[in-house]
Steps between C-alpha positions, in 0.01 A plus 500: 500500500593195301845349544730614218655228292871426495543671166390832651727451803796418275440797274473734801824370658695532173351846425583641844850352500557640153382845607727492805798426274804283480660416835208640705240296681131504571320365804251222417234703682538771237378252236221383733390861566509583128240228444308486824502868608631664816271331748657186665185302427567559131873442473567271795349186347716554191831458683515122475398490131762771430763291674408191292518700171835657611650155570385378152642813334835456680517138384442626149778755540263798454519641851741475797371455856735660751525501874738743672628597150597145396322258267322219679427135424147528356405170661622595851475855627321665787411842624517836326606486139526734201471454126715635218577440140798274422817689418603523137771252409 
């Protein structure tokens, strides 16, 4: 399988977050599995690229990265995180 480009990763993250709905989160592995399939050899290698795209999207204000329910600093977070759409102003 060829590595998907960042445009595909971005579109998948935004689509899944949109389907989940306002105020609800997705796990980054959901986006990885949507592209790479259910086998860890397919989706596992996508986790770092998904993280990079999520950080860029957060800096653009298009997605929010949360940890333990709170937004994180996109340049400095560790561990398990979730993704959601920004709340409407």
